[in-house]
C-alpha positions as CSV (number, residue, x, y, z in Angstrom):
1,X,24.9,4.0,42.4
2,X,25.8,1.6,45.2
3,X,25.5,2.3,48.9
4,X,25.9,1.1,52.4
5,X,22.6,0.2,54.1
6,X,20.0,1.9,52.0
7,X,21.2,0.3,48.8
8,X,24.1,-2.1,48.8
9,X,26.1,-2.9,51.9
10,X,29.8,-2.3,51.6
11,X,31.0,-3.6,55.0
12,X,32.4,-7.1,55.2
13,X,30.0,-9.8,56.2
14,X,30.5,-12.7,58.6
15,X,32.1,-15.9,57.2
16,X,29.8,-17.4,54.6
17,X,28.4,-21.0,54.7
18,X,30.8,-23.6,53.3
19,X,28.3,-24.5,50.6
20,X,28.7,-21.1,49.0
21,X,31.9,-21.9,47.2
22,X,34.0,-18.7,47.4
23,X,31.1,-16.5,48.4
24,X,32.1,-12.8,48.2
25,X,31.2,-10.7,51.2
26,X,29.1,-8.4,49.0
27,X,26.7,-11.2,48.1
28,X,26.0,-12.4,51.6
29,X,25.7,-8.8,52.8
30,X,23.3,-8.0,50.0
31,X,21.1,-11.0,50.7
32,X,21.0,-10.1,54.3
33,X,20.1,-6.6,53.5
34,X,17.3,-7.7,51.2
35,X,15.9,-10.1,53.9
36,X,16.0,-7.3,56.5
37,X,14.3,-4.9,54.1
38,X,11.6,-7.5,53.3
39,X,10.7,-7.9,57.0
40,X,9.4,-4.3,57.0
41,X,8.2,-4.1,53.4
42,X,4.7,-2.8,53.0
43,X,4.6,-2.7,49.2
44,X,4.0,0.3,46.9
45,X,1.5,1.8,44.5
46,X,0.7,-0.2,41.4
47,X,2.3,0.7,38.1
48,X,0.6,3.5,36.3
49,X,0.7,2.0,32.7
50,X,1.5,-1.4,31.2
51,X,4.1,-2.1,28.6
52,X,2.7,-3.0,25.3
53,X,3.5,-6.2,23.4
54,X,6.0,-5.1,20.8
55,X,6.2,-1.7,22.3
56,X,7.3,1.1,20.0
57,X,9.8,3.8,20.9
58,X,8.5,6.4,23.3
59,X,8.0,10.1,22.1
60,X,10.9,12.3,22.9
61,X,8.6,15.3,23.7
62,X,9.6,16.7,27.1
63,X,7.2,16.8,30.1
64,X,7.2,16.6,33.9
65,X,8.8,13.5,35.3
66,X,6.1,11.3,36.9
67,X,8.2,10.7,40.1
68,X,9.8,14.2,40.3
69,X,7.6,16.7,38.5
70,X,9.5,19.5,40.3
71,X,12.8,18.5,38.7
72,X,13.8,20.0,35.3
73,X,12.1,22.5,33.0
74,X,10.6,22.4,29.5
75,X,10.7,24.7,26.5
76,X,14.4,24.5,25.7
77,X,17.2,22.1,25.2
78,X,20.6,22.9,26.7
79,X,23.6,22.3,24.4
80,X,26.4,23.3,26.8
81,X,27.3,24.6,30.3
82,X,30.5,26.7,30.8
83,X,30.9,26.9,34.6
84,X,33.4,29.1,36.5
85,X,33.2,28.6,40.3
86,X,35.4,29.9,43.2
87,X,35.1,28.2,46.5
88,X,36.6,29.3,49.9
89,X,36.6,26.4,52.4
90,X,37.3,28.9,55.3
91,X,34.1,30.9,54.7
92,X,32.2,28.1,52.9
93,X,31.3,30.7,50.3
94,X,30.8,29.9,46.7
95,X,30.7,32.4,43.8
96,X,30.1,31.4,40.2
97,X,29.2,32.4,36.7
98,X,27.6,29.8,34.4
99,X,27.2,30.3,30.6
100,X,24.3,28.2,29.3
101,X,23.8,27.7,25.5
102,X,20.4,26.3,24.6
103,X,17.9,25.9,21.8
104,X,14.3,27.0,22.3
105,X,11.9,24.1,21.5
106,X,8.9,26.4,21.7
107,X,8.3,30.2,21.8
108,X,9.6,31.4,25.2
109,X,8.4,34.5,26.9
110,X,10.1,33.2,30.0
111,X,11.9,30.0,31.1
112,X,13.1,28.4,34.3
113,X,16.3,26.9,35.7
114,X,16.8,24.9,38.8
115,X,18.8,26.5,41.7
116,X,18.6,25.6,45.3
117,X,19.5,28.0,48.1
118,X,21.9,30.3,46.3
119,X,21.5,34.0,45.5
120,X,21.4,35.3,41.9
121,X,23.2,38.6,41.2
122,X,22.6,39.0,37.5
123,X,21.2,37.2,34.5
124,X,21.7,38.2,30.8
125,X,20.1,36.5,27.8
126,X,22.0,37.0,24.5
127,X,24.0,39.8,26.3
128,X,20.9,41.8,27.4
129,X,19.9,42.1,31.1
130,X,16.9,39.8,31.9
131,X,14.2,40.0,34.6
132,X,14.7,37.4,37.3
133,X,12.2,35.9,39.7
134,X,12.2,33.0,42.2
135,X,9.5,30.4,42.6
136,X,10.7,27.8,45.2
137,X,13.8,26.1,43.7
138,X,13.1,27.6,40.3
139,X,14.9,30.6,38.9
140,X,12.4,32.3,36.4
141,X,14.1,34.3,33.7
142,X,12.2,36.7,31.4
143,X,14.4,38.0,28.5
144,X,13.8,41.4,26.9
145,X,12.4,39.8,23.7
146,X,10.5,36.6,23.3
147,X,12.7,33.7,22.1
148,X,11.4,32.2,18.9
149,X,11.0,28.4,18.5
150,X,14.2,27.0,17.1
151,X,16.3,30.0,18.3
152,X,19.7,29.3,19.9
153,X,20.3,31.6,22.9
154,X,22.9,32.1,25.6
155,X,22.1,32.8,29.2
156,X,24.7,34.0,31.7
157,X,24.0,33.7,35.4
158,X,26.2,35.3,38.1
159,X,25.4,33.9,41.5
160,X,26.7,32.9,44.9
161,X,26.2,31.9,48.5
162,X,26.7,29.0,50.9
163,X,25.8,25.7,49.2
164,X,24.4,22.9,51.4
165,X,23.4,19.3,50.9
166,X,19.9,18.0,50.4
167,X,18.8,15.4,52.9
168,X,15.8,13.0,52.5
169,X,14.8,10.0,54.5
170,X,14.3,7.9,51.4
171,X,16.8,9.4,48.9
172,X,19.7,10.1,51.3
173,X,22.2,12.9,51.4
174,X,22.8,14.5,48.0
175,X,24.2,17.8,46.6
176,X,27.0,20.0,47.7
177,X,28.7,19.0,51.0
178,X,31.2,21.4,52.6
179,X,34.2,19.9,54.4
180,X,36.9,21.3,56.6
181,X,39.4,21.3,53.7
182,X,37.0,22.0,50.8
183,X,33.8,20.3,49.6
184,X,32.3,18.0,47.1
185,X,29.1,17.6,45.1
186,X,27.5,14.2,44.5
187,X,24.1,12.8,44.4
188,X,21.1,11.2,42.6
189,X,18.4,12.0,41.5
190,X,19.6,15.6,41.8
191,X,22.8,17.3,42.9
192,X,23.8,19.9,40.3
193,X,21.2,22.6,41.3
194,X,22.8,22.9,44.7
195,X,25.9,24.5,43.2
196,X,24.9,26.0,39.8
197,X,21.8,26.9,37.8
198,X,20.9,24.0,35.6
199,X,18.0,22.2,33.8
200,X,18.2,19.4,36.5
201,X,16.8,16.4,34.8
202,X,18.7,13.6,32.9
203,X,16.6,14.0,29.9
204,X,18.3,17.3,29.0
205,X,21.9,16.2,28.5
206,X,24.7,18.7,27.5
207,X,28.4,19.1,27.4
208,X,30.2,20.8,30.2
209,X,33.3,22.9,30.9
210,X,34.5,23.5,34.5
211,X,36.9,26.1,35.9
212,X,37.1,25.4,39.6
213,X,39.2,27.9,41.7
214,X,40.3,27.0,45.2
215,X,43.0,28.1,47.6
216,X,46.6,27.2,46.4
217,X,47.6,23.7,47.6
218,X,44.2,22.2,47.3
219,X,43.1,19.9,44.5
220,X,39.8,20.4,42.5
221,X,38.6,17.5,40.4
222,X,35.7,17.4,38.1
223,X,34.4,15.3,35.1
224,X,36.1,14.5,31.9
225,X,39.4,15.6,30.4
226,X,41.9,17.7,32.4
227,X,42.6,21.0,30.6
228,X,45.4,22.3,32.8
229,X,45.6,24.6,35.8
230,X,47.1,27.9,36.8
231,X,47.9,29.6,40.0
232,X,47.6,33.3,40.7
233,X,47.8,35.3,44.0
234,X,47.3,32.3,46.2
235,X,44.5,30.6,44.2
236,X,44.6,27.8,41.7
237,X,42.1,27.3,38.9
238,X,41.6,23.7,37.7
239,X,40.1,23.2,34.3
240,X,38.1,20.2,33.1
241,X,35.9,19.5,30.1
242,X,33.3,16.8,29.5
243,X,32.8,16.8,25.7
244,X,30.3,13.9,25.7
245,X,26.7,14.8,26.6
246,X,26.1,14.3,30.3
247,X,23.1,14.2,32.6
248,X,23.1,16.9,35.2
249,X,23.1,14.6,38.3
250,X,26.4,13.1,37.0
251,X,28.3,16.5,37.2
252,X,30.7,16.3,40.1
253,X,33.4,18.3,41.9
254,X,35.7,17.3,44.7
255,X,37.9,20.0,46.3
256,X,40.4,19.5,49.2
257,X,43.5,17.6,50.2
258,X,43.7,14.8,47.7
259,X,46.5,12.6,46.3
260,X,46.2,13.2,42.6
261,X,47.4,10.7,40.0
262,X,47.3,11.7,36.3
263,X,48.3,9.2,33.7
264,X,47.1,7.7,30.4
265,X,45.2,4.5,29.7
266,X,44.7,3.4,26.1
267,X,45.4,6.9,25.0
268,X,42.9,8.6,27.2
269,X,43.5,10.5,30.5
270,X,43.3,8.5,33.7
271,X,42.7,10.7,36.7
272,X,42.5,9.2,40.2
273,X,42.1,11.3,43.3
274,X,42.2,9.9,46.8
275,X,41.6,11.9,49.9
276,X,44.8,12.2,52.1
277,X,43.0,10.7,55.1
278,X,42.6,7.3,53.3
279,X,45.4,4.7,53.0
280,X,47.4,4.5,49.8
281,X,46.0,1.0,49.2
282,X,42.9,2.9,47.9
283,X,45.0,4.5,45.2
284,X,46.0,1.1,43.9
285,X,42.4,-0.1,43.8
286,X,41.2,2.9,41.8
287,X,44.2,2.5,39.5
288,X,42.5,-0.7,38.2
289,X,39.6,1.3,36.7
290,X,40.9,1.0,33.2
291,X,41.5,-2.7,33.5
292,X,38.0,-3.3,34.9
293,X,36.5,-1.1,32.1
294,X,38.2,-3.3,29.6
295,X,36.6,-6.4,30.9
296,X,33.1,-4.7,30.9
297,X,33.8,-3.5,27.3
298,X,34.0,-7.1,26.2
299,X,30.3,-7.5,27.3
300,X,28.8,-4.1,26.7
301,X,30.8,-2.7,23.7
302,X,33.4,0.1,23.5
303,X,34.0,2.4,26.5
304,X,31.8,5.4,25.7
305,X,33.9,8.3,27.2
306,X,37.1,10.2,26.7
307,X,38.6,9.8,30.2
308,X,38.9,7.3,33.0
309,X,39.4,7.5,36.7
310,X,37.7,7.8,40.1
311,X,37.6,9.8,43.3
312,X,37.7,8.4,46.9
313,X,36.2,10.5,49.6
314,X,37.0,10.3,53.3
315,X,33.7,11.9,54.5
316,X,31.7,9.4,56.5
317,X,28.4,11.2,55.6
318,X,28.7,9.5,52.2
319,X,27.8,5.8,52.5
320,X,27.4,5.3,48.7
321,X,29.2,5.4,45.5
322,X,28.0,7.4,42.5
323,X,28.7,6.8,38.8
324,X,29.8,10.5,38.0
325,X,30.5,10.5,34.3
326,X,34.1,9.3,33.5
327,X,35.0,9.8,37.2
328,X,32.9,7.8,39.7
329,X,33.0,8.8,43.4
330,X,33.3,6.3,46.2
331,X,32.4,6.7,49.9
332,X,35.1,5.6,52.4
333,X,33.3,2.5,53.7
334,X,34.0,0.6,50.4
335,X,37.7,0.5,51.3
336,X,37.4,0.0,55.0
337,X,39.8,-2.6,56.4
338,X,41.6,-3.0,53.1
339,X,38.7,-5.0,51.5
340,X,38.6,-5.7,47.8
341,X,36.5,-2.9,46.3
342,X,36.7,-4.2,42.7
343,X,33.0,-5.3,42.7
344,X,31.8,-1.7,43.4
345,X,34.3,-0.3,40.9
346,X,32.7,-2.8,38.4
347,X,29.3,-1.6,39.3
348,X,30.0,2.1,38.9
349,X,31.9,1.6,35.7
350,X,29.1,-0.5,34.3
351,X,27.0,2.7,34.7
352,X,29.2,4.5,32.2
353,X,27.3,2.4,29.7
354,X,24.0,1.9,31.5
355,X,23.0,5.2,33.0
356,X,25.6,7.6,31.7
357,X,25.9,7.0,28.0
358,X,22.4,5.6,27.8
359,X,20.5,7.6,30.3
360,X,17.0,7.2,31.6
361,X,14.2,9.1,30.0
362,X,12.3,9.3,33.2
363,X,13.2,8.2,36.7
364,X,10.8,5.2,36.6
365,X,13.2,3.7,34.1
366,X,16.0,3.5,36.7
367,X,16.1,-0.3,36.6
368,X,17.8,0.2,33.2
369,X,20.7,1.8,35.2
370,X,20.8,-0.2,38.4
371,X,19.6,-3.6,37.2
372,X,22.4,-3.8,34.6
373,X,25.0,-2.3,37.0
374,X,24.1,-4.9,39.6
375,X,24.2,-7.6,36.9
376,X,27.7,-6.4,36.0
377,X,28.7,-7.3,39.6
378,X,27.5,-10.8,38.9
379,X,29.4,-11.0,35.7
380,X,32.5,-9.7,37.5
381,X,32.1,-12.3,40.2
382,X,32.2,-15.0,37.6
383,X,35.1,-13.4,35.8
384,X,37.3,-13.4,38.9
385,X,36.5,-17.0,39.7
386,X,33.8,-16.5,42.4
387,X,30.2,-17.4,42.0
388,X,28.8,-17.4,38.5
389,X,25.8,-15.2,37.5
390,X,23.7,-18.4,37.4
391,X,24.6,-19.3,40.9
392,X,23.9,-15.8,42.2
393,X,20.5,-15.8,40.4
394,X,19.7,-19.1,42.0
395,X,20.7,-17.8,45.5
396,X,18.2,-15.0,45.2
397,X,15.6,-17.4,43.7
398,X,15.7,-19.8,46.6
399,X,16.4,-17.1,49.2
400,X,14.7,-13.6,49.2
401,X,12.8,-14.3,46.0
402,X,10.9,-17.1,47.7
403,X,9.2,-14.6,49.8
404,X,6.0,-12.9,48.5
405,X,7.2,-9.6,50.0
406,X,10.2,-9.6,47.6
407,X,7.8,-9.0,44.7
408,X,5.6,-6.4,46.4
409,X,7.3,-3.4,44.7
410,X,7.4,-3.6,40.9
411,X,10.9,-3.2,39.5
412,X,9.7,-1.3,36.5
413,X,7.6,1.2,38.6
414,X,9.1,1.3,42.1
415,X,7.8,4.7,43.1
416,X,10.0,7.6,44.2
417,X,10.5,6.3,47.7
418,X,11.8,3.0,46.5
419,X,14.1,4.4,43.8
420,X,17.1,2.8,45.5
421,X,15.6,-0.4,46.9
422,X,16.2,-4.1,46.3
423,X,13.3,-4.0,43.8
424,X,15.5,-1.9,41.4
425,X,18.9,-3.4,42.2
426,X,18.6,-7.1,43.0
427,X,15.3,-7.7,41.3
428,X,16.6,-5.6,38.4
429,X,19.6,-7.9,38.1
430,X,17.3,-10.9,38.2
431,X,15.3,-9.5,35.3
432,X,18.5,-9.1,33.3
433,X,19.5,-12.7,34.0
434,X,16.0,-14.0,33.3
435,X,16.2,-12.3,29.9
436,X,19.5,-14.1,29.3
437,X,18.0,-17.4,30.1
438,X,15.0,-16.7,27.9
439,X,16.9,-15.6,24.7
440,X,20.2,-17.5,25.1
441,X,23.7,-16.1,25.6
442,X,24.5,-15.2,22.0
443,X,21.4,-13.1,21.5
444,X,21.5,-11.7,25.1
445,X,25.0,-10.2,24.7
446,X,24.1,-9.0,21.2
447,X,21.1,-7.2,22.7
448,X,23.5,-5.5,25.3
449,X,26.1,-4.4,22.7
450,X,23.6,-3.2,20.1
451,X,21.5,-1.4,22.8
452,X,24.5,0.6,24.1
453,X,25.5,1.4,20.5
454,X,22.0,2.5,19.3
455,X,21.3,4.7,22.3
456,X,24.8,6.0,22.9
457,X,24.9,9.6,24.2
458,X,21.1,9.7,24.5
459,X,18.1,8.8,26.7
460,X,15.9,5.7,26.6
461,X,12.8,4.2,28.2
462,X,11.8,0.8,29.3
463,X,9.4,0.6,26.4
464,X,12.3,1.2,24.0
465,X,14.4,-1.5,25.6
466,X,11.6,-4.0,25.2
467,X,11.2,-3.1,21.6
468,X,14.9,-3.4,21.1
469,X,15.0,-6.9,22.7
470,X,12.1,-8.0,20.5
471,X,13.8,-6.7,17.4
472,X,17.2,-8.4,18.1
473,X,15.7,-11.7,19.4
474,X,12.9,-11.9,16.8
475,X,10.6,-12.8,19.7
476,X,7.6,-11.2,21.4
477,X,8.7,-10.4,24.9
478,X,6.0,-8.2,26.2
479,X,4.5,-10.9,28.4
480,X,8.0,-11.7,29.8
481,X,8.7,-8.1,30.8
482,X,5.1,-7.6,32.1
483,X,5.7,-10.5,34.6
484,X,9.3,-9.6,35.5
485,X,9.1,-5.8,35.6
486,X,5.5,-5.2,36.7
487,X,4.3,-8.3,38.3
488,X,3.7,-8.5,42.0
489,X,4.2,-12.2,42.4
490,X,7.1,-14.5,41.5
491,X,7.1,-15.5,37.8
492,X,7.8,-19.0,36.6
493,X,11.5,-19.9,36.6
494,X,12.9,-18.6,33.3
495,X,14.3,-20.5,30.4
């Protein structure tokens, strides 16, 4: 994810000093944003546990997330969601049916799903009516018969209501946002549960099918591969399928008056949707998504999904971009004034490897997403002939990183209120480059490509990444990561 203000500024900055070669506006703006943030930084709680030298892979047993224990549910593993939704922009009413196929990982007398603000009409489990209760944002389902451990079961939920966004002073505006001509769903760390019942934690990845019905003349875009559309009695149903396992917060929909471009790139669907209120220059920028993904594939390994594309919103409430799987969504500020948005496209596409294909095990691992996506910006800068990754690292080292406040929040355990702070983004990128300087280029890029291959379509922890780096490099790196991820003072210059 990238953002204006709270994460990464997208507006052009003043002219850079002459000594900054061809300094991109994003770098100066990011440096200024970090310096401003540091002026009010008060630090954060210490890390809860330390990484171990030669750390082994973390257990895959589910449990409450340390930052967001209220997100997600245990006792089952979802295989697939089949979602049919109808949305009427005039009334702002949504009605839907979701079919959830799952495997019980323990005996279940009852189980929970996440659902915020919407009303449930009926729930069945394996075709039989189930009892339903509500506990806050949890939908508690009690099937007629207890589900045995290892049993596959199918839950069908019929529901509806008026979906609304979630607003947080530290996490921003996430979830379903109604608009005059339609609506969209976007957000991190949660969004899906504002528009359908779901196990809303990235640890439970699943495949998805979407059938989105809107008034005829409107476009409805979602993740993955387009599967056609049909119109009947003034309504059009748009069908999409994401056949590669996806974390729930990456599920998106955008409905409204969009210019839709459907083509192929390297034999895969390329879908670009740009809101009619934006200039056509935005269409051309998003059309480069395949080309930019190709460049990233040279560093990170083969592109991990079965479709390309992007969606550009015109709604000013969204000041960030989100790496929705196979179809990132961008707020309008990234294209304001015709500025070059290739850096943010590179960032969100890098997430297709780091965050989407290889997803966090828990939210305190988020630097594995944002540190690498921010570092992709640095690699992209070098690729297009602007500042090199080394120059950008040194700019931070001699600039914000010279302040003790820059190190107050640990990158590897930033706390829920600093999930989208400079400690995760800029410091995360510095950790990545420091690793490169420590192990050398050949080993570094081998680490990246083998990591994305080994963890493809799954989840991973920081401890697993440390173990992977040690295995590929043949070096003990626990001390390095202890200093760079969890230290609260500047480490020695790497290399």
